C-alpha positions in Angstrom: -10.8 45.3 -15.8 -8.1 42.4 -15.4 -8.9 39.2 -16.3 -10.1 36.8 -13.4 -8.8 33.9 -12.3 -12.0 32.0 -13.3 -11.8 33.2 -16.8 -8.3 32.2 -17.1 -9.1 28.5 -16.0 -12.2 28.8 -18.2 -10.4 29.6 -21.6 -7.2 27.3 -20.8 -4.9 29.9 -21.1 -1.7 30.3 -19.0 -0.9 33.1 -17.7 2.7 34.2 -17.3 4.9 37.1 -16.1 6.7 39.3 -18.3 9.2 42.2 -17.3 8.2 44.7 -19.8 10.1 47.6 -18.9 12.7 48.6 -16.3 14.2 51.7 -15.0 16.5 53.1 -12.2 17.7 56.4 -10.7 20.5 57.1 -8.3 21.3 60.5 -6.9 24.0 63.1 -8.4 26.1 63.2 -5.5 29.0 60.7 -5.6 30.9 60.0 -2.4 34.1 58.3 -3.2 36.5 55.9 -0.9 38.7 59.2 -1.3 36.4 61.2 0.9 35.5 58.7 3.3 39.1 58.4 4.3 38.7 62.2 5.8 35.7 61.1 7.4 36.4 57.6 9.2 39.4 55.7 10.0 39.7 53.6 6.5 41.1 54.1 3.4 40.3 53.3 -0.6 42.8 50.4 -0.6 41.1 48.6 2.6 37.5 49.3 1.1 38.2 48.1 -2.4 40.0 44.9 -1.2 37.2 43.6 1.2 34.1 44.6 -0.9 35.2 45.7 -4.4 33.0 49.3 -3.6 35.1 52.3 -4.9 31.8 55.0 -4.6 28.4 55.3 -3.9 25.4 57.8 -4.5 24.0 60.2 -1.8 20.6 61.7 -1.7 20.2 65.5 -1.4 18.9 67.0 1.4 15.2 67.6 -0.2 15.2 64.4 -1.7 12.8 61.7 -0.2 12.6 57.9 -0.9 9.3 58.5 -2.9 11.3 61.1 -5.1 13.7 58.3 -5.7 11.1 55.6 -6.3 9.1 57.6 -8.2 11.9 58.5 -10.8 13.1 55.0 -11.5 9.2 54.3 -11.9 8.7 56.8 -14.7 11.7 55.4 -16.5 10.2 51.4 -16.0 6.8 53.2 -17.4 8.5 54.4 -20.1 10.2 51.4 -21.3 7.5 49.3 -21.0 5.2 51.7 -23.1 2.6 52.3 -20.3 1.3 55.1 -18.3 1.2 55.3 -14.6 -3.1 54.8 -15.1 -2.4 51.5 -16.7 -1.3 50.2 -13.6 -3.2 47.4 -11.2 -0.9 47.4 -8.2 2.1 49.2 -6.9 4.5 47.4 -4.6 7.6 49.3 -3.0 10.3 47.6 -1.3 12.1 49.7 1.1 13.2 49.9 4.9 13.5 53.5 4.7 10.1 54.7 3.7 9.5 58.6 3.8 7.8 58.0 7.1 6.5 55.1 9.3 3.1 55.8 8.5 1.9 55.8 5.7 3.7 53.6 3.2 6.2 54.9 0.7 3.9 53.4 -1.9 1.3 55.7 -1.4 3.4 58.6 -2.2 4.6 57.1 -5.2 1.2 56.6 -6.3 0.1 59.9 -6.2 3.5 61.1 -7.3 3.1 59.0 -10.6 -0.6 60.2 -11.1 -1.8 56.3 -10.7 -5.1 55.1 -8.7 -4.4 51.7 -8.3 -4.1 50.1 -5.0 -0.3 50.5 -3.4 1.9 49.0 -0.4 5.3 48.4 1.0 7.3 45.3 2.1 10.2 45.2 4.2 12.5 42.5 3.3 15.6 44.5 3.1 18.3 43.6 0.1 16.1 40.9 -0.8 13.0 43.3 -1.1 12.7 43.5 -4.9 12.9 39.6 -5.6 10.3 39.5 -2.6 8.3 42.0 -4.4 8.7 40.4 -7.6 7.3 36.9 -6.3 4.3 38.7 -5.0 3.6 40.5 -8.3 4.1 37.0 -10.2 1.7 35.6 -8.2 -0.8 38.1 -8.3 -0.4 37.9 -12.1 -0.2 34.5 -12.8 -3.8 34.1 -10.6 -5.3 36.4 -13.0 -6.1 39.0 -10.5 -3.9 41.5 -12.1 -2.2 42.3 -15.4 0.0 45.3 -14.6 2.3 45.8 -11.6 4.9 48.1 -10.8 7.6 46.9 -8.3 10.0 49.2 -6.9 13.1 48.6 -5.0 14.3 51.9 -3.4 16.6 52.9 -0.3 18.0 56.0 1.3 20.2 54.7 3.7 22.5 57.8 4.0 20.1 58.9 6.8 19.9 55.6 8.8 23.8 55.1 8.3 26.2 55.8 11.6 28.8 57.7 9.5 31.3 57.2 12.4 30.8 53.3 12.0 33.5 52.4 9.5 32.2 48.7 9.4 28.9 49.8 7.7 29.3 53.6 6.7 31.6 52.3 3.8 29.2 50.0 2.3 25.7 51.4 1.5 24.3 54.2 -0.9 21.0 55.8 -2.2 19.1 54.6 -5.0 15.9 53.3 -6.7 15.5 50.5 -9.3 12.0 49.6 -10.9 10.3 47.2 -13.0 6.7 46.8 -14.6 5.6 43.2 -14.3 2.7 42.3 -17.4 0.7 39.4 -17.9 1.6 37.4 -21.0 0.5 34.3 -22.8 3.9 33.9 -24.5 5.6 31.5 -22.3 9.4 32.3 -23.9 10.1 35.8 -22.1 9.0 35.3 -18.7 9.8 35.1 -15.2 10.0 31.3 -14.9 10.3 30.9 -11.2 10.9 32.9 -7.8 11.9 31.5 -4.5 11.7 33.5 -1.5 13.4 32.4 2.3 13.5 33.9 5.5 15.2 33.0 8.7 14.6 35.2 11.9 17.5 33.8 14.3 19.9 35.9 12.6 17.7 39.4 12.7 20.1 40.9 15.3 23.1 40.4 12.8 21.6 43.3 10.7 19.4 45.6 12.1 18.3 49.3 13.3 17.4 48.4 17.1 15.3 51.4 18.2 12.3 53.4 16.3 9.8 50.5 17.0 7.5 50.1 19.5 9.9 47.6 21.3 12.6 50.4 21.7 10.6 53.8 21.0 12.6 56.6 20.3 13.8 58.8 23.1 16.6 61.0 24.2 18.9 58.2 25.2 18.1 55.9 21.9 19.5 58.9 20.0 22.0 59.6 21.7 23.4 56.2 21.4 22.8 56.1 17.6 20.2 53.1 18.2 18.6 54.6 15.0 21.5 53.6 12.8 22.2 50.3 11.2 23.9 47.9 12.9 25.8 44.5 11.6 27.6 41.7 12.2 29.6 41.6 9.3 31.3 38.1 9.6 28.0 36.5 10.7 26.0 38.0 7.4 29.0 37.1 5.2 29.1 33.5 6.0 25.2 33.0 5.8 25.1 35.2 2.8 27.7 32.6 0.6 25.7 29.8 1.7 22.3 30.8 1.4 22.8 32.8 -2.0 24.6 29.6 -3.3 21.8 27.4 -2.2 18.8 29.6 -3.3 20.4 30.0 -6.8 21.3 26.1 -7.1 18.0 24.9 -6.2 16.0 27.4 -8.5 18.2 26.0 -11.3 17.8 22.5 -10.3 13.9 22.8 -9.9 14.1 24.4 -13.7 16.0 21.5 -15.3 18.9 23.9 -15.7 22.6 23.7 -14.9 25.0 26.6 -14.3 26.2 26.1 -17.9 22.5 27.2 -19.0 22.9 30.6 -17.3 23.8 33.4 -19.5 23.7 36.3 -16.5 23.6 36.4 -13.0 22.2 39.9 -11.7 22.8 39.6 -8.0 22.6 41.7 -4.8 25.4 44.2 -5.1 26.9 43.9 -1.5 30.1 42.5 -1.5 32.4 41.3 -4.5 34.0 38.6 -2.1 30.5 37.3 -1.3 29.9 37.0 -5.1 32.9 35.5 -6.1 32.4 32.8 -3.5 29.1 32.1 -4.7 30.3 31.8 -8.2 32.8 28.9 -7.3 30.1 27.2 -5.3 27.2 27.4 -7.8 29.5 26.9 -10.9 28.4 30.1 -13.0 31.8 32.1 -14.0 32.4 35.6 -12.5 32.4 37.3 -15.9 28.6 35.9 -16.1 28.2 38.2 -13.0 26.7 41.7 -13.9 28.5 43.9 -11.3 27.9 47.6 -10.7 29.0 47.7 -6.8 31.9 49.8 -7.2 29.9 52.9 -8.6 26.7 52.4 -6.1 27.8 50.3 -3.2 25.0 48.5 -1.4 21.8 50.2 -2.1 19.8 47.2 -0.4 16.1 46.8 -2.2 17.2 48.8 -5.0 20.5 47.0 -5.7 19.1 44.3 -7.9 16.6 46.5 -10.0 19.5 48.8 -10.5 21.8 46.2 -11.9 18.9 45.0 -14.1 18.0 48.0 -15.7 21.6 49.0 -16.3 22.1 45.7 -18.0 19.2 45.8 -20.0 19.8 49.2 -21.1 23.7 48.7 -22.1 22.8 45.8 -24.0 24.1 43.1 -21.8 20.8 41.2 -21.6 19.7 39.8 -24.9 16.2 38.3 -26.1 16.3 34.7 -24.9 18.9 34.7 -22.5 18.6 33.0 -19.1 19.0 35.5 -16.1 19.3 34.5 -12.4 18.4 36.9 -9.6 19.5 36.5 -6.4 19.8 38.6 -3.0 20.1 38.5 0.4 19.6 41.3 3.5 18.2 42.0 6.9 15.6 39.1 8.2 17.3 37.3 7.3 15.6 37.4 4.3 17.1 36.1 0.8 15.5 34.7 -2.6 16.1 34.0 -6.1 14.6 34.3 -9.6 15.0 32.9 -12.7 13.9 35.3 -15.7 13.9 34.3 -19.6 14.7 37.7 -21.1 
């Protein structure tokens, strides 16, 4: 049984949250910018110059969101040296669940063979940071000791492939992390911060399919079940919000840009990240980027990059890692990790 919050207070033991293992999964199919040239009015040079994206992954017809999430989760559990039966909780961040009901998380639970509680959260591209923040709170309270957090999206099925403003941006994939309780303050999640501003909700949304605008022949014909985005509004807000969230969490931790070894950001747009780099003072060479390979995988973006950075040796023990992401909602957040 997990330790209770009361037992932690009685012993005076401070409980911290450690990232014990990470994993990711991306589909085999690669969709290049060159292939998109034959689908919509765009070209490779335009996409690369404005986004930095060269290709993205597309799920196979028989792949589901929970399939991808489970594959990433198995890799994370293996890295953590744990089994699914060891988990106390599963949190899945996604806006593209297998179905409206039930959650993707319960399908992940079953596919892994776990028996713990499981639920979804919907914070779009900020989903993994939201999930990590929730998990961190549970662990620090002493109610849970081992939590799986998955960010996963199957966006290729909610994209309008005739809309060149959105279809060039997004891809499919999943990333996961196993967070565990630790009494070692040296290798932990030091802080998380999450934010939201619903005033810009229509800037990035799927209009139909909910109770406000139920599915009908008309909504399907009008492609109102596909992602719609006001790119300029999102770009401007993202630069301000990501810069502010990143600078704020560093200031609260008593750190400066010079103390950051790596920024593992949401992989949405290279131009956004260059502007964030300039505003925060963290050089671009310290931003871990993989968007040219995967595009924007929304909730999966940060954990995929985090796992790749961990596995290729970029992240080293003792380094300070800053995570930041922003997506529909508008929801955004940051996290500070001692690796």
